[in-house]
N, C-alpha and C positions, 0 to 999 in steps of 0.2 A: 267189192269196193270196202276201201277203209273211212273210218269216221274220227276225225279230231277230235281229242276231248283238250280243251282251256280250261285251267281252276286257275280261281282267281283267292290269292292268297295274301294278307297284311302282315303275316311274322315268320321270322325263320322258320319256329315250329311247325307253322301251314305250309312253308315254301317245300320242307324235308315232308311233311305225309303225303302231298301233293305227286311228287315225284316217286316216293315210296309204292303208290297207289295205282301207279301208271299214267300220269296225267303226262299229254303229248305238249302241253305246253303251257307256261305261266303265265298271267297278267298277275302283274306287282304291282300291291299297292298299299296305300296305309289306310286306315281307318275305315275296313269296309262296310261297317254298319253307318256309316256316313255315304255311301256308294262308290268309295273308295277317293282317295288322294294320292298325288303325288307322294312315291316312296322316299325316305330318307336314305341320302346317299351311302350308307353303311348296308341297307337291304339291298342298294342294285349292286352294291360291291359283291355282297354273298351270293347273289343272286347268280353273279356274272361264272360263279363256280360252275352253275347245275348243267346236267348231262342236256337238257333240253331245251327250245328255244324260250328265252323272256322277254315278254314285252311289258313295259312299265305306263303304265297309267300316267297321262299330264292332266294335273286337275289343280288347282292352285289352291284350290278355298272349298268349301262345303256349298251348297245353294244351286243356284240356278247356271245357266252356262252363259251366261252374257257377261263379258269379258271386257274391263277396261285396257287402256297404255299398261298401266303397272301388273295388270297381271298378265296380260300377252309378254310382256320384258320378262317375268317370271316363267313363263311355258317356253321359250324361247331358248334362255338359259336352262332350263331341267331336258330338254331335248339333248344340249350339248353334252350335260352331264349323261344320259343314257349314252350317247353314242361314246363318252371319253372311258365309261365302266365297259363298252363293249357288249351291250345287251343288243337283243336280237331287233328290236323296234319299240315302237309308241304306240299308245292308245290315246288319241286326241277327238276333242269335239267343240264347238264353238255356235253359241246360236244369237242372231237381231231379237230384236225387243220383240217383234211380231213372231219369232220363235223358227222362222226359217233360219236356213245354216247361214251363220256369217261367212262366205265365201271368203271374202277380202283378207277375215282372217287367218281360217284354213290353210289359202294359197300360201301365205306367209310360214306358216306352221310345215306346213309340206315341205316346201323351199328349203327349212332348216332340217327337216328329218332327209335329207334326199342321202339314199342306200342304205335307210334303215325299214322296216318293213312297219306298215301302219293300218291301224284299225281304227274306225271310225266308230266313235262308242252313241251312247244311248240320247244323246242330245238329239239323234236322229229319230227318238219315239217321243218328241214334243213338235216336231213339224208338223204344219195345217195338211200339206197334201205329200205323203210319203212317194209316190212315184217321179216326181218334180225332183224330190231329193234322193232319192234312189241315182238319176240319171246323173245330179250334180256330184255327189259322191263317185261314180262313175269317172265322171271329166277332172275331178283331184284326183284321181290316182291312186285314191288306197284299196287296200285288201280286201276289207271285208265291210263289212257293219254289224254290230254289235245291236241286235233288236230282237223287244217284247213285242215288235208287231204294234207300236203304238198305244199298248196295255198295260198296266200295272205288270204283269204277267206273264211269260212266255205264251203258257197252256191257253191263258185268254186272246190272244193276238197272233191265234194258231192259224188262222185263214187268213190273215194278210201276210204273215211270214212265210207261205207258202205261195202268195201270186209274188211276194218283192223273189223268191226264189226263182220261179218261172221266168217273169221278166228281165231278173238279171242273167241267167244264162251261163255259160262262160264268163261273162266279163269280168264280174264280183261274185267273191261269197258272201253266204248271207248267214249270218249265225247267229240261234236262237240264244236267249239269255233271261233272265228274269225267275227266281226262280224254279229254276230247272231241279229237277229230285228225281229217287230213283221209281216214285210212284208215277211220274210223267214224260222221263225225258224217250221211253223207247216209242211212245204216241208222238211226239214233236216231232224224233226223226222220221217216223216212216211216213207219218202224212203232209210233210214238207217237203221233203226228199233232200235235205240238206247235207253238207258233207264234213258240217264240226258243229259244234256245241259249246255251250259256256257255263259253267256254275261254280258253285261255291263249294259246294260238298261239303256243308258244315253242320255238325249237331252243335246242340245245347247243352251245357254246362252250368251246375250250379257252383255256385262259391264257395268257397268253406272258410278262407280269411275273415272272420268277422272285422277286425282289426282293420283291413283294408277297406272292407265295404267300409266301415262308417268314415274311413277318414278319405272315402271318394276316389279312392286309388284302382279300385274294385267295380264293378257295377255284381249286382246280385247272380246277374245269370251273364253270361257270354254265350258266345258260338266259337268254333275250334275246327279248322279243315281238319277231315277224318281219314282218314288213310285206305279203312276198309271202305267206307263211301265212294272214294274214289276208284278203287278195284272193283266194286259193286257195278257203279256205273259202265268204267270200262269193259265188262264183262257183258253188257247190254250190248252195248254198239258193237263189239266183236260180235257177238251175236247176227247182230243186223248186218252187218255189213259181210258175215262169211255167206249170206241167203239165206239163214233161218227165219 
C-alpha cells in the first residue's frame, strides 16, 4: 500500500525543497503563517512546471471562511487562473455563520472547478457535526477532506480522523493535517488507516539580516520547507506502506 505525502509550500524555495525530498503532491499557498492564502500568478506559473501534481489553495484573505459576494468573485477568478496555468487542482472551503459548510457557495465553486481535482480544506474542522459535513462533502464531489479531526492538531484529533476514514470508506479520502511531523506521522497513519497525509515539513530558521528585521521586511524567526524532513517523512511512509 502506497501512502501519499502532500506538502504545503509558499515559496519557490519551498516548492523545490518539497519536490527534492520526494513529495507526491504540492499544496501551493502564499503566507503559510496565516494558514495559507491564494498563491500569486507567478508562483502558479512556476509550480505548473513541477513533475508532480499541484493544487492551489483558493483563500482570498486571512481570517474565517465566511465569504461575501466579493470574496466569492475573487475565488471564482482564482479558480479560472489555476486552470489557465495548468495546475492539477484547487483546495477550497466556505462556512456559514453557524460554521456549517456553505453548500450553496461550495456548489458554485465546484462548478467553476469542473475538470480540476478538489480538496475541501480545514473549514471542515469548524463544523458542528463532522459526520453530516462528511456526507455533504461526498455529495459535493470533492476528492478528499483535509482535516485535523476538529482539533487544533491532527494528533489531537486522531480518534475522529479514524472514525471519518471508516465512515468515508472508498467514497472519499480523508487526509490528516495540522502539525504533522517526524514525531507523530507514523502513529497518525497507523492508527487511522489513511492513504495520504499532509504536512508543511518546515524547520525554524533564525534571521541574520538585522536591517531587514528592523525595517520590518523579515521576522526574527521564520519557517522554511526542509527537503530532509520531507525525505524522512517519505521514508517513514514507505516503511509503513511496505508492511513493516
